[in-house]
N, C-alpha and C positions, 0 to 999 in steps of 0.2 A: 331343430325347425323354428322353432319358437323365436329363438336371437336372430335366425335368417331374415326371419319376417320382420322383425325390429328393423334389422338394419335396411330390408328394402324401404320402409316407411318411411325411415328416416332419411335416404336418401332421395326419396319422390317430394319430400317437402322440403329439402335442402336445409334441414336443420344439422347436419353432419357431413363430412367428407373424409374419403380414405385418404390417410398420411403416407405421403412418397418421400421417405428419407433420401434417399440418393438424387431424387430431381432438385431438392434444396441444397444437399450439401454434395458435391462433386468429388466422387470416390477417388478419384484420381490425386487429389489434393488432399483430401481428407485423412485418406489410409496411412501415408506417410509421417503426415504432419500431427494427426490426432492418435494415430495407433503406435507411433514409435517416438517421436518427439516429444510430445506432453507428456506421458508418463514419466520420463525420465527426467524433465524440468520440474515435475510436480515432486518426485523424489528426494531431487536436489532443494528445492523451497522446502520442503519439509524437515530436512535438516538444518537449513541455515536459519529459517525463521522458529524453527524451536530453540536454536541456540539465542535469539535474539529475544524470546519471551521469556526463557530461563534466566537469562541475565539481566534482563529490565525487571523481572522481577525481584531481585536482590533489594534488602531492605534498604542498603545507601545509595540507591539509584531510584528511587521512588520520589520523583519530580514531576509536576504538572506536564511537561513536555514529554517526559519518558512515557507517563501513561497513554499520551498519545500514539508515541511509537510503538508502545507494547499492543495497542487495539489495532493499529494498522497492520503490524505482523499476522495478528490473528484473524484477520479479516482476510490479508493476501493468502495466508496459509487453507484458509477454508473455501476461500474461490478456488484454486485448484483442486482441492480434496473432493470437492462437493460434485466435481463433474467427472473424476477418475474412473469410478466404478462405471459409468455410463459407457467413457471411450475404450475403456479395457473391454469389456464383453463386447460391443459392436466394431470398433475397429480392430484392436489389437489378436482377440480370440475370435477374427472372423464372423461375429455375429451376425453381419449384412449377407452372408451366405444362407443363414437359417429364416431373416427377414426375406430375399427373394425367393426361397423355395417353398417356404412353409408360413412366412407372416412371424410377426415379432411373438414371441410370447405375450400372456396377459400382464404379467408383471412388470416385464419392459416396455411395454405398451402403454402402461397408467404411470410409471415413474419417470419416462426417458425426457418429459419436458421440464420437469423438476432439477433433474441432474444435468441436462443438456442447457438449459435456459435461465429457470426460474432462480433456483438456488445461488449459481455463482453469479447470477447479475446482482442478486441481494449485497452478497458480499464484497461484490467488486465496487457497488456503488457507495456500501460503506467507507470502504478504504479510500475512494476519490474524496470524499467529503471529510474524511478525517485528514486528508492531505491538506485540505483549503484550511481547516481549522488549524493545522499545524501552522502554514502559512501565517494566518491572521494571529496567532499566539507569539510569533516570533516577532511580527510587525509590531505589536504592543511592545514588547521587550526593549526592542532597538528604537523604536520612534515614536514612543508614548507610554515612557517609563511610569509615569503617573498613575496610569490604571492597570499594573501590574499587580497590585494587592487586591483589588477587586475581581480582578477578570482572568487571572493566570495563579488560581490556586487549582490543590490537586481536587478538592469539592466543586469545582466548576468545572475543570475536566472530566471529571466522570459524571457528572451531567450532561453535558455536550457529549458526551461519548455515546449514555445511551438514548438522548435524543435522536442523535446520528442513524443509531441502528434502528430504531424504531421507524425513522422515516425512509429508510432504506426498504423495509419492509412493506411498509404501507405504499411507496410508491409502484411496486410489484404485486401488491394483493390483487389488484382487480383481474390479472391473468390467473389465478387460482380459481375463483368462482364464476366467471364467465364463458369459460371452456373446461372439457376435461377429456379423456382419452378412455377410449373403450373398447376392448378386443371382442369382436364376433368373428364366429364361426360361419364359412360359406364354401360352396361346393364350384370349384373350378372346373367348368367343363372343357377348357385347355389342355389342363394336366389331367383332366379325369379323376379327381380327388379332392380331400376336404383340403382348405387351409383356411389361414386365420388374417381379417383384416384388422388393421390398426385404425380406429374412427375416432376423428377430433369431433365430440359433440357441443352444441350449441347449447346454452340455456336459455329462460325467456328473458333474462335479463338484457342480453344483446340483442335479441330480437325486438324487445321493446325499445331499446336506444337507437338501432339501428347500425348496421355494419360501418359505414363510413364515418358516422360521428364518435364511434368506439375507437374506430383506428385514429383518427385525429388527434381525438384527447389522449388517450393512451400513449400514442408512439410518439405525439406531440410533446406530452411530459418528458419522456423518456429521452428523447432528444435534448430538450432543453435541460431538465433539473440534473441530468446524469452524466452530460457530455458537454455541450456548449457553456453553461453560465460557470459550471466548475474551471473549466479550462480558461475562460476570460477571468476569472478572479484569481487563479492561480497567476496569470501571467502579470495582472498589475501588481500584485502583493510582492511575487518573487522580485519584479523591476523594482519595486520600493525600496525592498529590502537591500538588493545591489546597490543603490543610489546611497542609502542612509549607510554602508561599511565603506563606500568609497569616500564620502564625505568625511568619515570620521577618521580613517586612514591618512586623508590630506589635512584635516586638521591636528592630527596627532605627529605628523611631519612637520609641520610647521611649529607645533611647540617645542619639537626637538632643535630645530632650527634657531629658535629664538633663545632658548637656554642657552646653546652652544655659543652666541653672541655677545649674551649676556653672562657666561662664565669669562669669556676672553677678556671682556670689558671690567670684570670686577677684579681679575687676576694684575691687569695694566695698573687698575687705580692702586692696588694694593702695593705692586710693586715700587711705584712712585711715593708712597707712605702718606697716600691722600686719605686721612682717615678725619672725617668730619662729619657733621650734622646730616650732609647731602648722601655721604656714604651710608650712615644708619638708617637714613629713610629707604633706601635702595634695597637693603639687605631683605627687609621681610617680602618685598616685591618677588624677590629672587626664588625665598623658602615657596612662598605663593605658586611660583612656577613649577619649581621641582614637586612640589604638592599635586597640582595638575597633571605633570606628567607621570608620576607616579600611580595616580588615580588612574589615568587611559590603559597604564600598563595593568590594573587588577581587572578592566573591561575586556582585555583579550582574550580571556576563557569563554566569556559570551560572546564575542565576536567570531573564535572559533567554533563555537557551536554554531552557531547562526550559519557561518558559511557551511558544515557540514550538512545543516538542513537544508541549505539551498540547495547543494547539489542533490539531495534526494529528492527535492520538487523537482528540478531540471530532469531528473532520470524518469520521474513519473510524466511529467510533460513531453518527454521525448518521445515516448509510446501513446499516449493520451491524446494527445493532439491529432495524430494522423487516423488514429481509432475514432475519435470523435467524428472526423471528415466523412471516413467509411460508412460509419453507422447512418448519417444525416443523409448521406447520399442516397442511401439504399431505402431509407424511410420515406425522404422526397420524393425519388426517382417511382415508387410504388404508390405514395398516397397521391399524388399529381397526377399518376400517368403520365409521366415525363417520356415520351417514346424515344427522345435521342439519347434517354439514359438507359432506359429499360434495355433496348437492343444489346445493351453490354452486361444485360442482367447476370449472365453465367461469371462475367469475369468479377462483377460486384460479389457474389457470392463465395467466390475464390479469394480474394480481399478478406472475406470477412471471416474465414479459416484463418487468415495470416494474423490479422488484428488482433485474434484471442490466441493466438500464440506469442504473439509480441508482448501483450499485457504479461503471461506468465512468466516470460523470460526474465523480464524487468524484475521480479521480485527476489530473487537470490543477490541481485547486485547490490541491494541494499545492506547486507552482512559486509559484503567487501567495504563499503560506504564507513560504516560506523567502525569496522577494525582499522582502516587507514587513516580516519581523522579525529576518532574520539579514544583517549589516552585511557581515560576513566573504563570505557568499554572493553579496551584490550586487557586492562589489570584486573577486571573482574573476571572476562572471560579466560584468561589464565588461571586466575586462583582456582576457578572450577576445576581444572584437570591436575592442580598441585594440593589441592586442601587435605586430602586423605593422607600424601604425603606428609606435608607439613604437621598435621594432628598427630602422626607417629613420631617425627622428628621432636615435636614438643614434648610429648608422651616420655621419650627418652631421655631428653633433656632434664625434665622434671626431676627423674630418678635419679641421674649420675651427677647433676650439678645441682642437689637440694640446698647444699650449705648455702648457695648463691641464688635466693627467690627471685631477684629482678631478672638475673638471666636465665631461670628455668619458667619464668613467664613469658618472657619478650622476647629472647633471641630466637632467630631461625638460622644460625650460621651453620653452612653445611659442616659435615663431618671432617672434611679436608682441611678447614680454616680453623677448627677447634683445635685440631691432632698440630697443627702449624704452629699455634700461638700455645701449646702446651710444650712444643718442644724447642 
């Protein structure tokens, strides 16, 4: 009775409101997408991103860029895992029926804002800004190589990763101390029995600041820092990288064309026995040109890695730009009370569900990009599954071929090939 009295006082003073999840999240869309599609996608993400984390943690792959990719894989994995317990309870295992009949249990009432919104948003925000940092880092490698030694080190990557994670937590910290959920028992006269109400409580902080001021500040920051600004920066840096690679490819093609022309001219001169001072002066220039060409070949690996990372960034933008548009539309319509948009509020809530699913769907594709475009990633990934086989093969070779220490230490020739050699 005491808690019921507290609920009545709270409702009369407008310091709390009863939460109706079904009115905010349309069940007809949420049940199939959140209850069945999302758990499957998160399980796939758990497998793919775990492989990415394990592979990029290998000693031979510890580079400034790979540290960023490792942090991205972890943050994306945690984005999915942090919301799965709530999705499984409420949608997959029909927790919404318990909510409709008796109200949410106290534990789920208290935890669902963290599992459904706060924690996934923190991890996703970290993934967004890590992607921006990845684009900035590749821009330095390709367009401003003089800054590589100062800004593209493992130590600097670790510092930026920690700073991004701290900032992501700070952005969503206000949601943890201005409101909280509490479960109250109440007697439902319509059902003639006791039920529980999940209530959103307001602290004195938001009362002092004001609802409108708090909404505009917090959700304005979310819209700007989490969606609009990162998307704009990613578009700018991705376009700059594509332009730089296009220029480099054109320069390389010109060098090859010039080399071919010079070589034909040199062969013609040699065929006519024209050997003199002019030819000797021309020869170092040909060597320098060939040196430039070989140097451009050495940076092919860097360009290939950059192309791979551009694909990763474009894949991210493919889902993030629509997500940013949907979120900004939702915040703007509610904040500025735009009636022309608010009449489609139900549609916007459905689009928010689609937005969340699309974000998580993009995560497993990153593993396919790494396997398809990075030979080193494929090699390390393959070695993970053959390591035990190779270990035992090496052990047998050391015992059987002890007379040849070199082969015992370094050869990984299959048994069939050894028998063929001996035969």
